[in-house]
LUMKE-999636 format. One record per residue (C-alpha): x, y, z. Coordinates in steps of 0.001 Angstrom, whole numbers, always signed. Layout:
N
REC_c1_c2_c3
REC_X_Y_Z
...
***
This chain:
402
REC_c1_c2_c3
REC_+71425_+206501_+189910
REC_+71665_+210300_+190267
REC_+70438_+212244_+193291
REC_+67135_+213399_+191814
REC_+66262_+209952_+190493
REC_+66951_+208455_+193910
REC_+64773_+211063_+195606
REC_+61973_+210417_+193141
REC_+62182_+206694_+193780
REC_+62050_+207227_+197530
REC_+59064_+209529_+197152
REC_+57174_+206968_+195085
REC_+58038_+204277_+197633
REC_+56702_+206534_+200396
REC_+53523_+207057_+198415
REC_+53047_+203322_+198048
REC_+53524_+202835_+201782
REC_+51220_+205619_+202951
REC_+48353_+205448_+200491
REC_+45184_+204609_+202389
REC_+42469_+205000_+199767
REC_+42112_+204980_+196001
REC_+42546_+208390_+194391
REC_+39360_+210199_+193437
REC_+38757_+213272_+191307
REC_+34986_+213547_+190951
REC_+32927_+212158_+193829
REC_+29666_+210409_+193174
REC_+26497_+212080_+194419
REC_+25439_+210936_+197911
REC_+22899_+208133_+197632
REC_+21021_+208737_+200869
REC_+19554_+211746_+202613
REC_+21035_+210505_+205902
REC_+24483_+211385_+204604
REC_+26474_+214616_+204552
REC_+29118_+215833_+202159
REC_+31421_+218227_+204030
REC_+33946_+220340_+202161
REC_+36460_+223158_+202248
REC_+37722_+225209_+199317
REC_+40185_+228092_+199219
REC_+38710_+229903_+196216
REC_+41207_+232779_+195784
REC_+38186_+235019_+195178
REC_+39782_+238157_+196577
REC_+40986_+241514_+195317
REC_+43696_+243884_+196499
REC_+41164_+246699_+196158
REC_+38093_+247259_+198322
REC_+35055_+246357_+196229
REC_+37240_+244653_+193650
REC_+35596_+241249_+194026
REC_+32155_+242796_+193640
REC_+33248_+244448_+190407
REC_+34701_+241172_+189145
REC_+31520_+239224_+189916
REC_+29314_+241907_+188350
REC_+31141_+241240_+185098
REC_+31785_+237812_+183624
REC_+34462_+236278_+185808
REC_+36090_+233213_+184253
REC_+37736_+232640_+187632
REC_+34406_+232576_+189490
REC_+32853_+230362_+186834
REC_+35554_+227731_+187410
REC_+35096_+227865_+191184
REC_+31324_+227510_+190740
REC_+31808_+224644_+188287
REC_+33881_+222700_+190815
REC_+31222_+223223_+193479
REC_+28535_+222117_+191020
REC_+30478_+218938_+190314
REC_+31146_+218050_+193940
REC_+27850_+219463_+195348
REC_+28743_+219580_+199057
REC_+26005_+219958_+201655
REC_+28200_+222176_+203817
REC_+31236_+224023_+202494
REC_+33617_+226667_+203793
REC_+35007_+229026_+201176
REC_+38297_+230608_+202220
REC_+39688_+233754_+200573
REC_+36280_+235133_+199635
REC_+36311_+238894_+200274
REC_+33768_+240108_+202837
REC_+31663_+243210_+202337
REC_+29118_+244592_+204792
REC_+26222_+244420_+202323
REC_+27066_+240792_+201406
REC_+26974_+241885_+197772
REC_+29795_+239581_+196656
REC_+28124_+236549_+198268
REC_+24821_+237440_+196575
REC_+26459_+237790_+193184
REC_+28396_+234546_+193456
REC_+25263_+232635_+194440
REC_+22900_+234170_+191908
REC_+25119_+234667_+188851
REC_+27523_+231756_+189163
REC_+26333_+228916_+191418
REC_+22721_+229126_+190238
REC_+23805_+229155_+186593
REC_+25063_+225880_+185062
REC_+28744_+226328_+184269
REC_+30821_+224765_+181513
REC_+32468_+221673_+182937
REC_+30303_+221916_+186032
REC_+26878_+220473_+186656
REC_+23341_+221534_+187354
REC_+22625_+224845_+189027
REC_+23459_+224778_+192719
REC_+21573_+226740_+195363
REC_+22461_+227141_+199019
REC_+19476_+228484_+200983
REC_+21628_+229246_+204030
REC_+24954_+230928_+204560
REC_+27088_+232566_+207214
REC_+29611_+235349_+206751
REC_+30896_+238023_+209095
REC_+33724_+240570_+209450
REC_+37294_+239299_+209730
REC_+40531_+240790_+211060
REC_+42336_+240999_+207731
REC_+42952_+244540_+206564
REC_+41460_+246121_+209693
REC_+43897_+248821_+210926
REC_+45259_+248116_+214387
REC_+46729_+251561_+214977
REC_+49908_+249786_+216117
REC_+53340_+249189_+214595
REC_+52968_+245430_+214314
REC_+55896_+244846_+211962
REC_+58250_+246974_+214097
REC_+59407_+249077_+211157
REC_+59094_+252334_+213087
REC_+55847_+253560_+211525
REC_+52141_+252761_+211701
REC_+50187_+251998_+208558
REC_+51597_+253358_+205335
REC_+51046_+251980_+201863
REC_+50772_+248529_+200362
REC_+52364_+245709_+202331
REC_+53410_+248040_+205157
REC_+49761_+248934_+205720
REC_+48782_+245284_+205526
REC_+51424_+244265_+208058
REC_+49996_+246686_+210635
REC_+46436_+245387_+210294
REC_+45059_+242932_+212880
REC_+45452_+240319_+210147
REC_+47465_+240914_+206996
REC_+45318_+242478_+204296
REC_+45134_+245564_+202100
REC_+41529_+246411_+202982
REC_+39018_+245257_+205609
REC_+37453_+241958_+204594
REC_+40173_+240799_+202210
REC_+40651_+236999_+202337
REC_+37342_+236591_+204184
REC_+35326_+233421_+204802
REC_+31912_+232208_+203646
REC_+29979_+229160_+204881
REC_+27345_+227789_+202481
REC_+24777_+225233_+203623
REC_+21849_+223222_+202331
REC_+20512_+223109_+205873
REC_+19410_+225777_+208379
REC_+22082_+227640_+210313
REC_+21379_+228542_+213927
REC_+22637_+232109_+213597
REC_+21697_+233002_+217187
REC_+24023_+230281_+218476
REC_+27024_+231116_+216238
REC_+30199_+231831_+218181
REC_+33002_+233943_+216733
REC_+36450_+234537_+218200
REC_+37592_+237416_+216018
REC_+38504_+239607_+218993
REC_+40091_+237016_+221302
REC_+43461_+238266_+222534
REC_+46470_+236126_+221659
REC_+47998_+236645_+225098
REC_+44996_+234997_+226814
REC_+45810_+231605_+225241
REC_+47556_+229533_+227945
REC_+51175_+229003_+226942
REC_+50901_+231385_+223980
REC_+54004_+231394_+221764
REC_+55077_+235000_+222183
REC_+57617_+235713_+219406
REC_+61156_+236562_+220504
REC_+63858_+238414_+218579
REC_+66711_+235858_+218482
REC_+69354_+238596_+218308
REC_+68286_+240406_+221475
REC_+66486_+237592_+223280
REC_+63644_+240038_+223974
REC_+60005_+239759_+222938
REC_+59349_+241023_+219411
REC_+56428_+243102_+220714
REC_+56481_+245089_+223947
REC_+53911_+244368_+226649
REC_+51596_+247193_+225570
REC_+51322_+245819_+222030
REC_+51319_+242127_+223000
REC_+48376_+242639_+225344
REC_+46257_+244023_+222490
REC_+47070_+241560_+219696
REC_+44230_+239421_+218366
REC_+44941_+235719_+217945
REC_+42905_+235040_+214817
REC_+44306_+236439_+211585
REC_+40805_+236245_+210028
REC_+38371_+234800_+212563
REC_+37436_+231512_+214217
REC_+33768_+230561_+213873
REC_+31581_+227892_+215429
REC_+28575_+227732_+213095
REC_+25860_+225260_+214260
REC_+23927_+223733_+211357
REC_+20754_+221659_+211773
REC_+21215_+218666_+209460
REC_+19456_+215300_+208999
REC_+22256_+213860_+211169
REC_+21601_+216351_+213955
REC_+23328_+219621_+214782
REC_+26819_+219855_+213304
REC_+29161_+222588_+214530
REC_+31161_+223893_+211575
REC_+34479_+225038_+213059
REC_+35809_+227375_+210392
REC_+39098_+229250_+210234
REC_+41989_+230258_+207977
REC_+45163_+230689_+210055
REC_+47952_+232907_+208780
REC_+50622_+231203_+206661
REC_+53786_+230493_+208689
REC_+55956_+232594_+206340
REC_+56373_+236260_+205285
REC_+57922_+237225_+208623
REC_+61452_+237639_+210034
REC_+63858_+235838_+212314
REC_+61333_+236072_+215129
REC_+58952_+233793_+213135
REC_+55881_+235627_+214394
REC_+53644_+234180_+211663
REC_+54799_+230629_+212373
REC_+53991_+231164_+216053
REC_+50600_+232664_+215235
REC_+49680_+229836_+212862
REC_+50585_+227339_+215588
REC_+48442_+229066_+218188
REC_+45504_+229645_+215825
REC_+45433_+225881_+215340
REC_+45864_+225271_+219048
REC_+42786_+227369_+219731
REC_+40701_+224587_+218158
REC_+42437_+222009_+220350
REC_+41591_+224052_+223443
REC_+38036_+224460_+222186
REC_+37636_+220691_+221822
REC_+39368_+219900_+225115
REC_+36786_+221843_+227118
REC_+37335_+221801_+230852
REC_+37899_+224940_+232893
REC_+38431_+227619_+230224
REC_+37274_+230968_+231649
REC_+39705_+232709_+229276
REC_+38013_+231216_+226177
REC_+35345_+233870_+225630
REC_+33764_+234585_+222266
REC_+32883_+237964_+220790
REC_+29403_+237714_+222321
REC_+30813_+237268_+225846
REC_+30051_+233560_+226167
REC_+32915_+231579_+227685
REC_+33975_+227936_+227534
REC_+34703_+225291_+224923
REC_+32546_+223017_+222794
REC_+30157_+220690_+224603
REC_+31600_+217195_+225059
REC_+28747_+215517_+223173
REC_+28643_+217950_+220233
REC_+29285_+216767_+216703
REC_+31544_+219005_+214637
REC_+33712_+219332_+211568
REC_+36912_+221384_+211469
REC_+37245_+222928_+208002
REC_+39608_+225344_+206345
REC_+42874_+226173_+204700
REC_+44881_+225650_+207879
REC_+48207_+226595_+206266
REC_+50118_+223772_+207934
REC_+51286_+220516_+206376
REC_+51832_+217579_+208762
REC_+55452_+217054_+207647
REC_+56440_+219578_+204957
REC_+56786_+223342_+204710
REC_+57647_+226006_+207295
REC_+54848_+225435_+209801
REC_+55234_+224140_+213329
REC_+53828_+220719_+212560
REC_+52975_+219727_+216117
REC_+49917_+221990_+216008
REC_+48271_+220314_+213010
REC_+49274_+216866_+214248
REC_+47548_+217549_+217563
REC_+44326_+218265_+215665
REC_+44636_+215238_+213377
REC_+45265_+213010_+216384
REC_+42811_+214650_+218786
REC_+40641_+212017_+220495
REC_+37475_+213823_+219355
REC_+38497_+213820_+215666
REC_+37416_+210896_+213473
REC_+40195_+208709_+212084
REC_+39672_+208159_+208377
REC_+41771_+207646_+205209
REC_+43517_+210832_+204093
REC_+41774_+212369_+201034
REC_+43678_+211790_+197786
REC_+43739_+212808_+194141
REC_+45364_+211685_+190901
REC_+46228_+215253_+189898
REC_+47938_+215984_+193197
REC_+50054_+212870_+192894
REC_+51047_+213685_+189311
REC_+51999_+217262_+190193
REC_+53948_+216233_+193290
REC_+55952_+213638_+191377
REC_+56668_+216120_+188586
REC_+58150_+218487_+191182
REC_+60168_+215602_+192628
REC_+61768_+215061_+189235
REC_+62918_+218701_+189403
REC_+64386_+218226_+192867
REC_+61482_+219522_+195005
REC_+60807_+216386_+197012
REC_+58330_+216299_+199869
REC_+58172_+213778_+202689
REC_+54379_+213640_+202600
REC_+52590_+211198_+200308
REC_+52226_+212929_+196917
REC_+48565_+211961_+196518
REC_+47691_+213770_+199773
REC_+48579_+217246_+198448
REC_+45775_+219807_+198309
REC_+47556_+222662_+196547
REC_+50286_+223617_+194103
REC_+52301_+226577_+195396
REC_+54784_+227003_+192603
REC_+58395_+226102_+191888
REC_+59704_+227421_+195205
REC_+57302_+225537_+197469
REC_+55891_+222689_+195401
REC_+52803_+220855_+196634
REC_+51551_+220547_+200207
REC_+48580_+219371_+202216
REC_+47103_+222549_+203721
REC_+43319_+222101_+203419
REC_+41395_+219937_+205871
REC_+37964_+218485_+206577
REC_+38092_+216832_+210012
REC_+34754_+215382_+211168
REC_+34243_+214411_+214792
REC_+33912_+210939_+216209
REC_+30295_+209829_+216165
REC_+30146_+210108_+212396
REC_+30634_+207113_+210149
REC_+33112_+207643_+207327
REC_+31794_+206954_+203824
REC_+34306_+208444_+201388
REC_+36597_+211390_+200649
REC_+38755_+213016_+198012
REC_+40500_+216074_+196665
REC_+39078_+217581_+193472
REC_+42340_+217567_+191539
REC_+41713_+215647_+188302
REC_+44405_+213970_+186250
REC_+46420_+216103_+183870
REC_+44788_+216323_+180474
REC_+41372_+215143_+181659
REC_+38248_+217114_+180782
REC_+37734_+217941_+184460
REC_+41190_+219504_+184751
REC_+39935_+222520_+182783
REC_+37933_+223752_+185790
REC_+40395_+222764_+188509
REC_+42868_+225640_+188108
REC_+40674_+228440_+189452
REC_+42766_+228470_+192626
REC_+46154_+227213_+193759
REC_+44201_+225145_+196300
REC_+41794_+222300_+195537
REC_+38473_+221439_+197096
REC_+38590_+218697_+199766
REC_+35443_+216716_+200556
REC_+34423_+214028_+203035
REC_+31174_+212030_+203119
REC_+29858_+210929_+206513
REC_+26775_+209310_+207995
***
């Protein structure tokens, strides 16, 4: 048996040992009103140019039609869309709702309307006025400009977030942590240059850095199951940095912010952009959603951060969402020598021949809910549904609760 065949066999054995639920591609429609379908979807609806997404959606975007078709098939009650460019006039969100979601799409389902939504500015692409990549200059062009923004991006609002809801959002009670300073987080992982042993950023810069690469939102939604706090974020990927691993440290601490928020207790440092301090109430129901850019066992992330969330005492234990398409793709990579330790059916995205598949997208309901079902919309290769599933390198993850 050659090396790759042995690795493939071990991967399949691991899959057999860790599978906790049958794979699902298309979920059935909820059968009761006292049930919620919660979802997250990194849509890749972004442009490198300011206003580029608006221009795309004003035309006939095959990309947007596929994203809308997936949403029409799954029909979540609450969904976070990651990588959806923000604009102050909310023009892109209007266009996507009116021209794509509310129009039946090929391979999708009936028109889908969300009466409520939440979107707000994010840190990506916003100039910091600081030399954050330590290249000796501030701003510049292309990636250099993006590296010196509060969160990497080529224009303000790139890679933004959008919450869509069937139920009313309590906008007055929304909490955002876009401006929270990284250095205020207790035990913050301040990056260090391994060659010099000194901090990567000097004290003057470190004291100004924002923790969230996009933003962290607590969006209360009034549902038939009571108020649900949608805890939405999209931490920076733990790559594209140097020996100091500043992005890996930031990803870790962006995830740890949610742990601190759930822990509660004496947190006078945990103040939102509106000046309200403290964590989430101990009796509040919530769901953590987003492309969290951290796999529990694979990839470059510091896995302890995501494991702390998965194992947090306030987070519901339920079978990991699965898909047939994710399993097929993961095993195909394994045959080529890209073997992952995680169960292949748990993957939520395909990141190409260098990275393979990983589980990066999460829907984590709180205890107090009753688990009903879950899945990843990643249909089997060659199926009719697969034609709409390649609009993004990520796949929609959904969980049904009561």
